[in-house]
Every structure is written in structure tokens, then in C-alpha cells.
LOTOR-926972 format. One record per residue (C-alpha): x, y negated, z negated. Coordinates in steps of 0.001 Angstrom, whole numbers, plus 500000, padded with zeros to 6 digits. Each point is the difference from the previous one (the first is absolute). Layout:
% residues N
REC       px       py       pz
REC        X        Y        Z
...
This chain:
% residues 385
REC       px       py       pz
REC   621889   867875   763159
REC   497917   498205   497582
REC   496557   501549   498308
REC   497042   498201   501442
REC   496925   499253   497730
REC   498021   500896   502799
REC   499114   503592   500712
REC   501893   501098   503411
REC   497302   500589   502979
REC   499625   503382   501443
REC   502483   499475   502895
REC   502601   498572   497452
REC   499567   503217   497872
REC   500443   501982   503096
REC   503120   498299   500987
REC   501291   500910   496377
REC   499022   503456   500655
REC   502063   499761   503454
REC   502953   498702   498093
REC   499978   502607   497579
REC   499929   502756   502720
REC   503386   498340   501586
REC   501695   500111   496534
REC   499269   503443   499586
REC   503096   501284   501915
REC   502383   497421   498157
REC   498483   501116   496812
REC   500757   503608   500480
REC   503516   499162   501243
REC   500583   497832   496917
REC   498640   502972   497821
REC   502519   502310   501312
REC   502710   497500   499514
REC   499020   499431   496356
REC   499890   503569   499193
REC   503206   500751   501908
REC   501904   497091   498526
REC   498986   501072   496471
REC   501180   503651   500942
REC   503460   498602   501229
REC   500648   497633   497271
REC   502230   502266   498379
REC   502282   499808   503108
REC   499887   496408   499966
REC   498716   499743   503721
REC   496684   500063   498599
REC   500421   496461   498520
REC   500684   498504   503363
REC   496599   501608   501178
REC   498150   498837   496826
REC   501218   496431   500609
REC   498179   500184   503464
REC   497011   502173   499020
REC   498907   498558   496641
REC   499541   496412   501368
REC   498281   501407   503102
REC   497567   502021   497876
REC   499413   496762   497808
REC   499118   497889   502947
REC   497572   502705   501493
REC   498373   500092   496619
REC   499699   496079   499814
REC   498362   499981   503249
REC   497403   502464   498978
REC   499536   498136   496763
REC   499121   496876   501857
REC   497657   501585   502362
REC   498286   502048   497162
REC   499785   496609   497924
REC   498433   498196   502868
REC   497326   502907   500491
REC   499277   500061   496405
REC   500143   496353   499396
REC   502541   500237   497249
REC   503802   499899   500468
REC   502125   502740   498936
REC   503114   499016   498252
REC   503121   502253   500575
REC   500939   500356   496394
REC   503477   501019   500768
REC   502656   499691   497189
REC   502397   497064   500336
REC   502877   500592   502449
REC   502732   501671   498178
REC   503276   497930   499880
REC   503372   501587   501018
REC   501376   502305   502550
REC   498263   502554   502426
REC   500131   502660   497283
REC   498312   497609   497291
REC   497361   499046   502879
REC   499128   503535   500844
REC   499834   501072   496499
REC   497527   496955   499294
REC   497853   501263   502908
REC   500115   503528   498797
REC   498751   498851   496264
REC   497115   497931   501580
REC   496723   501773   499546
REC   498716   498048   503517
REC   502753   501714   501773
REC   498306   503517   499346
REC   496623   498665   500782
REC   501242   498427   503315
REC   501298   503367   500662
REC   496869   501827   499311
REC   497988   497350   501927
REC   501839   500911   503123
REC   499177   503457   500033
REC   496361   499397   499147
REC   500023   496999   502603
REC   501353   502282   502575
REC   497269   502540   499415
REC   496550   498962   498464
REC   500806   496336   500935
REC   500746   500868   503469
REC   496761   501875   500217
REC   497941   497114   498668
REC   501644   497252   502218
REC   499604   502349   502881
REC   496380   500354   499656
REC   499287   496375   499894
REC   501856   499281   503229
REC   498344   502961   501726
REC   496548   498910   498957
REC   500609   496666   501929
REC   501784   501369   503174
REC   497398   502868   500401
REC   496847   498650   502121
REC   497646   502057   498221
REC   501008   499363   496340
REC   499287   496095   500134
REC   497313   500029   497495
REC   502151   502246   497634
REC   502760   497504   500384
REC   498258   496957   499291
REC   498548   501631   496699
REC   502848   502290   499140
REC   503122   498076   500513
REC   499602   497963   496858
REC   499476   502862   497492
REC   502758   501901   501859
REC   502521   497295   499509
REC   498922   499325   496609
REC   500612   503576   499061
REC   503252   500090   501615
REC   501162   496535   498195
REC   498630   501173   496509
REC   502184   503164   500719
REC   503210   497873   500821
REC   499296   497642   497012
REC   499766   502870   497591
REC   503379   501375   501208
REC   501741   496818   500347
REC   499084   498108   496685
REC   500208   501281   496578
REC   496748   500278   498060
REC   499531   497743   496918
REC   500532   503177   497579
REC   503472   500400   501623
REC   500902   496335   499686
REC   498908   499750   496292
REC   501834   503204   499209
REC   503222   498584   501382
REC   499173   496598   498420
REC   499702   501603   496590
REC   503183   501738   500511
REC   501692   497009   500948
REC   498743   498104   496906
REC   500934   502949   497936
REC   503614   499884   501050
REC   500317   496159   499925
REC   498396   499982   496587
REC   502674   502337   498824
REC   502479   498099   501409
REC   498995   496777   498515
REC   499894   501615   496598
REC   503508   501385   500277
REC   501093   496363   501299
REC   498223   498326   496842
REC   501632   502525   497715
REC   503304   499289   501599
REC   499586   496142   499805
REC   498934   500282   496408
REC   503040   501975   498954
REC   502272   497304   501898
REC   498214   497243   498084
REC   500715   501870   496921
REC   503486   500697   500539
REC   500637   496249   501196
REC   498393   498868   496877
REC   501841   502578   497708
REC   503483   499615   501519
REC   499584   496274   500786
REC   497769   497630   497944
REC   499419   502212   497098
REC   503963   500925   499574
REC   500388   495834   499854
REC   497291   499488   497650
REC   501274   502542   497626
REC   503615   498467   500131
REC   498328   496588   499380
REC   498167   501083   496998
REC   503543   501479   498697
REC   501632   496683   500847
REC   497369   498148   498028
REC   500173   502129   497034
REC   503929   499658   499810
REC   499615   496214   500447
REC   497539   499868   497247
REC   502167   501915   497616
REC   503140   498074   501113
REC   498208   496429   499876
REC   501088   499113   496251
REC   503443   501896   500087
REC   501363   499099   503704
REC   497699   497350   501576
REC   502461   499678   502886
REC   499428   503679   500606
REC   496390   499981   499568
REC   499807   497033   502429
REC   501896   501941   502642
REC   497772   502972   499355
REC   496870   497676   500476
REC   501476   498889   503510
REC   500557   503520   500981
REC   496564   500971   499024
REC   498721   497058   502010
REC   502051   501402   503221
REC   498491   503331   499277
REC   496569   498655   499831
REC   500241   498348   503626
REC   501716   503366   501128
REC   496914   501716   498778
REC   497607   497733   501559
REC   501403   500170   503352
REC   499961   503940   499640
REC   496170   499651   499350
REC   499746   497724   502957
REC   501477   502417   502080
REC   497771   502674   498910
REC   496950   497794   500549
REC   501079   499041   503590
REC   500270   503866   500613
REC   496641   500390   498990
REC   498466   497054   501746
REC   502251   497008   501328
REC   498462   496690   498791
REC   500748   498688   503484
REC   497434   502346   501326
REC   497194   498815   497629
REC   501075   496305   500915
REC   500517   500008   503548
REC   498363   503118   501328
REC   501442   502757   502354
REC   501278   497552   502582
REC   501896   497731   497781
REC   501374   502811   497744
REC   501532   501780   503048
REC   501276   496602   501338
REC   501877   499738   496547
REC   501430   503617   500688
REC   500971   499215   503552
REC   501853   496784   498659
REC   502211   502225   498144
REC   501167   502332   502781
REC   503452   499502   501678
REC   498417   499545   503479
REC   497145   497830   501216
REC   496545   501456   499505
REC   496984   498339   501470
REC   496673   500482   498217
REC   496779   499565   501763
REC   496497   500247   498269
REC   497010   499885   502513
REC   497329   500302   497497
REC   498374   497922   497222
REC   498778   501160   496684
REC   501583   502761   497840
REC   499865   503603   499455
REC   498891   501589   496716
REC   502821   499601   497594
REC   500987   503927   499778
REC   500062   499929   503890
REC   502182   496974   500028
REC   502413   501211   497395
REC   500430   503282   501749
REC   500432   498163   503299
REC   502684   497784   498667
REC   502187   502650   498643
REC   499511   502047   503316
REC   501392   497119   501721
REC   502730   499476   497327
REC   501033   503482   500573
REC   500246   499687   503927
REC   501954   496581   499509
REC   502373   502114   497628
REC   500508   502643   502789
REC   500725   497376   502706
REC   502805   498448   497697
REC   501694   503168   499052
REC   499576   502226   503273
REC   498999   498239   503109
REC   502896   497588   500818
REC   497474   497619   501246
REC   500483   496494   501207
REC   496403   498952   499513
REC   496952   501241   498557
REC   496171   499196   500043
REC   496809   500296   498060
REC   496440   499778   501489
REC   496706   500151   497728
REC   496814   500278   501530
REC   496261   501078   499077
REC   497528   501485   502442
REC   497267   502692   500032
REC   500284   500064   496075
REC   503589   500990   499907
REC   503094   498038   498846
REC   502887   500501   502567
REC   503605   499257   499233
REC   502619   500211   502615
REC   503508   500305   498998
REC   503101   500034   502717
REC   503610   499495   500442
REC   502256   499887   502951
REC   502602   502517   498132
REC   501129   503050   501433
REC   496811   502126   499267
REC   500092   503631   499138
REC   498123   499662   496827
REC   498575   503100   498500
REC   497229   499943   497581
REC   500425   503059   498778
REC   503847   499672   499036
REC   499705   497864   496872
REC   497685   499468   497250
REC   499275   496167   500483
REC   497662   500414   503181
REC   498297   503102   498321
REC   499475   497734   497132
REC   498257   497636   502496
REC   497766   502568   501279
REC   498954   500901   496417
REC   499244   496621   499058
REC   497934   499627   502987
REC   498244   503211   500030
REC   498437   499049   496682
REC   498020   497369   502020
REC   499158   502246   503247
REC   503337   497931   501508
REC   502029   501596   502567
REC   503697   499151   501396
REC   501338   500681   503468
REC   503511   499642   500782
REC   501580   499425   503372
REC   503827   500094   500115
REC   501345   501433   503131
REC   503979   500178   500117
REC   501150   496628   501126
REC   497055   498041   498292
REC   497932   498306   499365
REC   498439   501394   496804
REC   496465   498922   499546
REC   497941   501248   496740
REC   496092   499505   500196
REC   498072   499989   496685
REC   496354   500356   499959
REC   497693   499538   497007
REC   496106   500120   500185
REC   498917   496966   497917
REC   497705   496856   500105
REC   501159   496503   499526
REC   498925   497590   497462
REC   499866   496239   500564
REC   503055   498569   500470
REC   501447   498481   496646
REC   503643   499170   501452
REC   501302   498573   503190
REC   501433   502917   502034
REC   503571   499503   500782
REC   501653   500722   503459
REC   502948   498872   501796
REC   503960   501140   499872
REC   501306   500606   496511
């Protein structure tokens, strides 16, 4: 059912009212099942009831959203939270924590009472011979009132959405700050234990070489050679730290070419496909690169896969990356720190990560980050790596 730009005719409005009357009995039944399932969930049998009742409730709600959107001339989004990954318990828990589930439940009760009364009046005015004029002038206001009621119950107001948005931003900001602090500590540790230690050794070697230059030239020459070797190692340490902050290949070749370079280092064939031109903002590009790198590392360590694939696309203002493998599946994002790190990186940019990994595979990780693309500066890479 799509929302039309033209206001519905009076007969169409009455047909909506008649359909709403027909759906009252299923609505009451679904309401009872949802409540019963919630009560019996402690005995586990309620899970089975909820697995049927909640999707039925959402179907009824979406049907009325569509009708209300047509009457009011404005589509009404469902605003449900993303479908939770995992088993039955995770799915039911996700439904229970979704505010829209409770709104739907309240709507079922109101729809079967006040909503039923409004729809019944709209139909009766048509079928009663003496009320034709009342139907002609009254069906529009009656159905608009019914639709306004449905919209108020079946969608969250601007204030609620804004409050939730502020809460999410507060949490992601805190996570981003913690992640940045951890990254700074890592860089400091790498510099202290690596390049700094080598540079101290280099300074000491050059000092000894200087003191031995006149008394023991051969020993001084050997120390200078050792110092040269130490300087090369220190330079390598510094380059490693820099690559950990922002890989040069990412700046030079963009996200597609940089990920393809990662894929070439994998022990299995990894196909990389980039279906967009242009480049995301540098911070988004860097976060996405390291997120994909973590996904590939997990594939190499845990999946037992023979083949993997990465697909980049961009649409509706969102960069989307799908990383998949044909391994044995069973990946759990909450089991390790790696995938949680990916979520932290992306959440700083309002990004999301979804994992589908049934037992037996395949595992598919979908990363989405809202962003715009700049004009292309490099040629996107694609093809098997």
C-alpha cells in the first residue's frame, strides 16, 4: 500500500473504515496474545506466543499506518528499532526494549475501542438511508480524526526522537573519547617502547663511538655501523606507528585501493568491489578502513573460510560496506573486543554494524556510515584480490 498524493474519495475513506472494522477482531486477539505471551515468557512457552503475536501486531499497525498516511496525505514511518541479531531470546528482548512495541500495544487497545467507534460511525452514515448528507460532509472529518489518533499512537513525536538522538550522541561521544584516549595511550606506548628506546640506544652508540674514535677507530667504526642499523629500525618503528594512525595507502589510493591492499595479504582469495565514485570524508574513510581491517582479521583467525568478499556502495547519503565469508559461522560480536572496537569507531560517526552469522555460515557483516562523497580523486579498484 503506497501513500497517494491525492486525497482519498469519500467512498475510499469509507472503505478504509470498513477494513478497520474487519480488523478489530484480529486486533483484540493479537492484543490478548501479546499480553499472554508476556506473562508466560517466564515459563518459556510465552516466547513461542510472542514470536507469532508481535509480528502480527506490527503487521496490523503498519496496515493502519498506511491507511492513516493516505487519509492525512503524509506517510507515517514505522520507526521500529533495527531487527536484533541472534536467537529467539535476543529477538524477544529487542522487541521488549523497543518503545514502538509498547506504542503498538497501546494502539491495539485504543483501536478496538475509540477507533472502532469512529470507523463504525463512518460506515453507518453511508448505509443508513436518512444519513446520506451527514455521511457526505462527515466522513472526511471522522476519518481524519481516526487517522490523527492512529498517527499519534503509532509514531513518536519530534521531542521523543530528539531526546533519543541526544542520548545516542551522548553515549557515542563518550565512547569516542574513551577510544581516542586508548589510541593515544597505545601510540605513546609504541613510541616509548619502540622508536624512543632505539633512539636512546642510537645516541649512546654515537657517544661511545665519538669517545673511541681516536683510541680505537675500528671499534668506533663498528659502533657507527650499529648506530646506522638502530636508526633504520627506529625509522621502521615510526613508520609502523604512522601506519596505525592513518595508512599512507589510504591517503594515496582511497578506501577501495587500501582495502584491496589488505585483501592481497590474506591467505584466502578476497574479492573487493567498489560501486561508487568519489571519496568519503577522511575521518570516515579511516574509520571504515580499520573496521574492514578488523573484520578481515577475524575472518583469517576464526572463520575457517575458503573465500571472502567485500562490497562497497553508497546511496541515500550512506556509505555501506558488506564483508562476508563462506566459513563455519557462529560469530558473536559481543564475545571479543575486536568487533566492539569496530562498533565504537563507527558510532562516533553515527555508523552501525550488523552481523549475520548462523551456524554453518555464511557470516555477513554490514557496516553503514552516513556521509557524503567528494569528487573522485582516484580510480576505484575492484575485482578479485
